[in-house]
C-alpha positions in Angstrom: 73.6 119.7 109.3 74.1 116.5 107.3 76.7 118.0 105.0 79.7 119.5 106.8 82.6 120.3 104.3 84.8 121.1 107.3 85.1 117.4 108.2 87.4 117.1 105.2 89.6 119.9 106.5 90.0 118.8 110.1 93.6 117.5 109.8 96.6 117.7 107.6 96.4 114.1 106.5 92.8 114.4 105.4 93.4 117.8 103.7 96.3 116.1 101.8 94.2 113.1 100.9 91.4 115.2 99.3 93.7 117.8 97.7 92.6 118.4 94.2 95.7 120.1 92.7 99.3 119.0 93.1 102.5 120.9 92.1 105.9 119.4 92.1 109.4 120.3 90.8 108.6 118.3 87.6 106.1 121.0 86.6 108.7 123.8 86.7 110.8 125.4 83.9 113.6 127.7 85.1 114.3 130.8 83.0 118.1 131.7 83.0 119.9 134.7 81.6 123.2 134.1 79.8 126.0 136.6 79.1 129.2 136.3 77.2 132.4 136.3 79.2 133.9 134.6 82.2 133.3 134.8 86.0 130.1 136.8 85.5 127.3 136.7 88.0 125.4 140.0 87.8 122.2 140.4 89.9 119.4 142.0 88.0 118.4 145.0 90.0 114.7 144.9 89.1 114.5 141.1 89.5 116.4 140.2 92.8 117.8 136.7 93.2 118.2 136.4 89.5 121.4 136.9 87.6 123.1 137.2 84.2 125.5 134.3 84.1 128.6 133.5 82.1 128.8 129.9 81.0 131.6 129.0 83.4 129.6 130.0 86.5 126.3 128.8 85.1 127.5 125.2 84.9 127.7 124.7 88.7 124.4 126.6 89.1 122.7 124.1 86.7 124.3 121.2 88.6 122.7 122.5 91.8 119.3 122.8 90.1 119.5 119.3 88.7 120.2 118.0 92.2 117.0 119.7 93.3 115.0 118.0 90.6 114.7 120.9 88.1 115.3 119.4 84.7 114.1 122.0 82.2 115.7 125.4 81.7 114.7 128.2 79.3 117.9 130.1 78.5 117.8 133.8 77.2 120.8 135.6 75.8 121.9 139.1 77.0 123.6 140.4 73.8 126.0 143.3 73.7 124.8 146.3 71.6 127.6 146.2 69.2 126.5 142.7 68.0 123.0 143.9 67.2 121.8 144.9 63.8 118.5 145.4 62.0 118.3 141.8 60.7 119.4 140.1 63.9 122.2 138.3 62.0 124.2 137.4 65.1 121.3 135.2 66.2 122.5 132.4 63.9 126.2 133.3 63.6 128.7 130.4 64.1 130.5 132.4 66.8 127.3 133.2 68.8 128.1 132.7 72.5 124.5 131.6 73.1 124.7 128.8 70.6 128.1 127.7 71.9 126.8 127.7 75.5 123.8 125.5 74.6 126.3 123.0 73.0 128.5 123.1 76.1 125.6 122.6 78.5 124.2 119.6 76.6 127.7 118.1 76.5 128.1 118.6 80.3 124.6 117.7 81.3 123.0 115.4 78.6 120.1 114.8 80.9 119.0 118.4 81.1 116.2 119.8 78.9 117.1 123.1 77.2 114.4 125.4 75.9 115.6 128.3 73.7 114.1 131.7 72.7 113.4 132.4 69.1 112.7 136.1 68.5 114.6 139.0 67.0 114.5 141.4 70.0 117.6 140.2 71.9 119.6 140.6 68.6 117.8 143.5 66.9 119.2 147.1 67.0 115.5 148.2 66.8 114.6 146.1 69.9 111.5 144.6 68.2 110.5 141.0 67.7 110.3 141.5 63.9 112.0 143.4 61.1 111.2 147.1 61.2 110.7 149.2 58.1 109.4 152.8 58.2 108.1 152.2 61.7 106.1 149.1 60.7 106.8 145.6 62.1 107.0 143.2 59.1 105.5 139.8 59.5 106.3 137.5 56.6 109.8 139.0 56.0 110.7 138.1 59.6 109.9 134.4 59.2 113.1 133.4 57.3 115.2 134.9 60.1 113.3 133.0 62.7 113.8 129.8 60.7 117.6 130.3 60.6 117.6 131.1 64.3 115.6 128.0 65.2 117.7 125.7 63.1 120.9 127.0 64.6 119.5 126.4 68.1 118.4 122.9 67.2 121.9 122.2 65.7 123.4 123.4 69.0 121.4 120.9 70.9 118.1 122.6 72.0 115.4 120.2 73.0 112.5 122.7 72.8 112.3 125.8 70.6 110.3 128.7 72.0 109.1 131.1 69.3 108.2 134.1 71.5 107.6 136.8 68.9 103.9 136.5 68.0 104.5 136.7 64.3 101.7 135.1 62.3 102.7 131.7 60.8 105.9 131.3 62.8 105.1 127.9 64.2 104.4 126.3 60.8 107.4 127.9 59.2 109.8 126.8 62.0 108.3 123.3 62.1 108.8 122.8 58.3 112.4 124.1 58.6 113.2 121.8 61.5 111.6 118.8 59.8 113.4 119.1 56.4 116.7 119.5 58.2 116.4 116.3 60.2 115.2 117.8 63.5 111.7 116.4 63.7 112.2 115.4 67.3 112.8 119.0 68.5 109.7 120.3 70.1 108.0 123.7 69.7 106.6 125.5 72.7 104.7 128.4 71.1 104.1 131.6 73.0 100.5 131.3 71.8 98.7 133.9 73.9 101.4 136.5 74.7 99.7 139.6 75.9 101.0 143.2 75.5 101.6 143.4 79.3 103.0 145.9 81.8 104.7 143.0 83.6 107.7 142.5 81.3 109.9 145.3 82.6 112.5 143.4 84.7 113.0 140.9 81.8 113.7 143.7 79.4 116.1 145.2 81.9 117.9 141.8 82.1 118.4 141.6 78.4 118.4 145.3 77.5 115.9 144.4 74.9 113.2 147.1 75.1 112.0 148.6 71.8 114.0 151.6 70.7 110.8 153.2 69.5 107.1 152.4 69.6 105.6 149.4 71.4 104.7 145.8 70.7 100.9 146.2 70.5 100.7 145.4 66.8 101.9 141.9 67.4 101.3 141.0 71.1 97.7 140.5 72.2 95.4 143.0 73.6 94.9 142.2 77.4 91.1 142.9 76.9 90.8 139.9 74.5 89.8 136.4 75.5 88.3 134.7 72.4 91.3 135.7 70.3 93.4 133.3 72.4 91.3 130.5 71.1 92.1 131.5 67.5 95.8 131.8 68.2 95.9 128.4 69.9 93.9 126.8 67.1 96.4 128.1 64.5 99.5 127.0 66.5 98.1 123.5 67.0 97.3 123.2 63.3 100.9 124.5 62.5 102.5 121.8 64.7 103.1 123.2 68.1 103.8 120.7 70.9 102.9 123.0 73.7 100.8 126.2 73.9 101.7 128.9 76.3 99.9 131.8 78.1 102.0 134.8 79.1 101.8 136.4 81.6 100.2 133.9 84.0 98.8 135.6 87.1 96.5 138.1 85.4 95.5 135.5 82.7 94.5 132.5 84.7 91.2 132.5 82.9 93.0 132.2 79.6 95.1 129.3 80.9 91.8 127.6 81.9 90.2 128.4 78.6 93.0 126.8 76.5 93.2 123.8 78.8 89.4 123.2 78.4 89.6 123.5 74.6 92.8 121.8 73.5 94.4 118.4 74.1 98.0 119.4 74.1 100.0 120.6 77.1 99.4 124.2 78.2 102.2 126.1 79.9 102.1 129.3 81.8 104.9 131.9 82.0 105.0 133.5 85.5 106.8 136.6 84.2 109.4 138.8 85.7 107.1 141.6 86.8 104.8 139.1 88.7 107.9 137.7 90.5 109.4 141.1 91.2 106.3 142.2 93.0 106.6 139.3 95.4 110.3 139.8 95.9 109.7 143.5 96.8 106.8 142.8 99.1 108.6 140.0 100.9 111.7 142.2 101.4 109.5 144.8 103.2 107.9 142.1 105.3 104.5 142.6 103.8 104.2 139.0 102.5 105.5 135.6 103.6 107.7 134.7 100.6 107.4 130.9 100.8 103.6 131.0 101.3 103.1 133.6 98.5 105.1 131.8 95.8 103.5 128.5 96.7 100.0 129.9 96.4 100.9 131.7 93.1 102.3 128.6 91.5 99.4 126.5 92.8 96.9 128.9 91.3 98.5 128.4 87.8 98.4 124.6 88.1 94.7 124.8 89.3 93.8 126.9 86.3 95.2 124.2 84.1 98.9 124.8 83.5 100.7 121.5 82.8 104.1 123.3 83.3 105.1 126.7 84.6 108.1 128.9 83.6 109.0 130.8 86.8 111.9 132.6 88.3 110.8 131.1 91.6 111.8 127.6 90.4 114.9 127.1 92.4 113.5 128.6 95.6 110.3 126.5 95.3 112.4 123.4 94.6 114.4 124.1 97.8 111.1 124.6 99.7 109.8 121.3 98.5 113.0 119.6 99.7 112.2 120.8 103.2 
């Protein structure tokens, strides 16, 4: 036997030397849930180890994460029902706690990178990502609201805008709005291939943002479709996206790889709430080794081609790397 692959596995130093895929804290984006008020730290029952934070308690949490090397955070607002309406007008209101918190965080930690969420569902009384009329989700009529929301977030200090709604033409519309208002340096990370997935449940619990009627299948992608992701990515790149994202990650590793092979801009993966919740539950019952499971999951996303990963495991994985 002249060829023995096991020779390159015989010791830890050799295995490390020939390791093809690396993952570090610099590849992680940490999703955070924000709530209006003070002294709030509410654990999300369906997503253990994750919380809704008020800004006063979030600041020391961000400081801890920065010390661990996590620099990029995706912040999502948990909005009270009485502030929601059909046109999501609170999303760009001057007294919006989310916008004020972004400003406060950037003032406190100018070195942190803040990614924001641009979609109607956290602010909509219908719970959909677009305007609803007679049960239909309206595309073009939604775009001006997304533009106002994105501009307000950029003015508050956002570094990366994350349009997560899957409306057609949103990237180009937001890019034009940002540019003509002097925010050409603000990046857009488009939720390019966001599938109509069963794995979003804990996230919707965290924000109380589930649709009040119907579903999101008329705008989120069919899990059966692969070539469609190429079309969505081509459109987003043409419209000015700086990053293209695949969501969820674990069941869509082939889509991550497909986009990485076909486009020359960074590809991100969203390791969504349901994927993480499964690991939390199995580890709690002793069915999985938590540290090994999260390491393998995140490595698989990097191996598939993800340049960056949004994951609720970010802090735990960063602490694991410190060890």
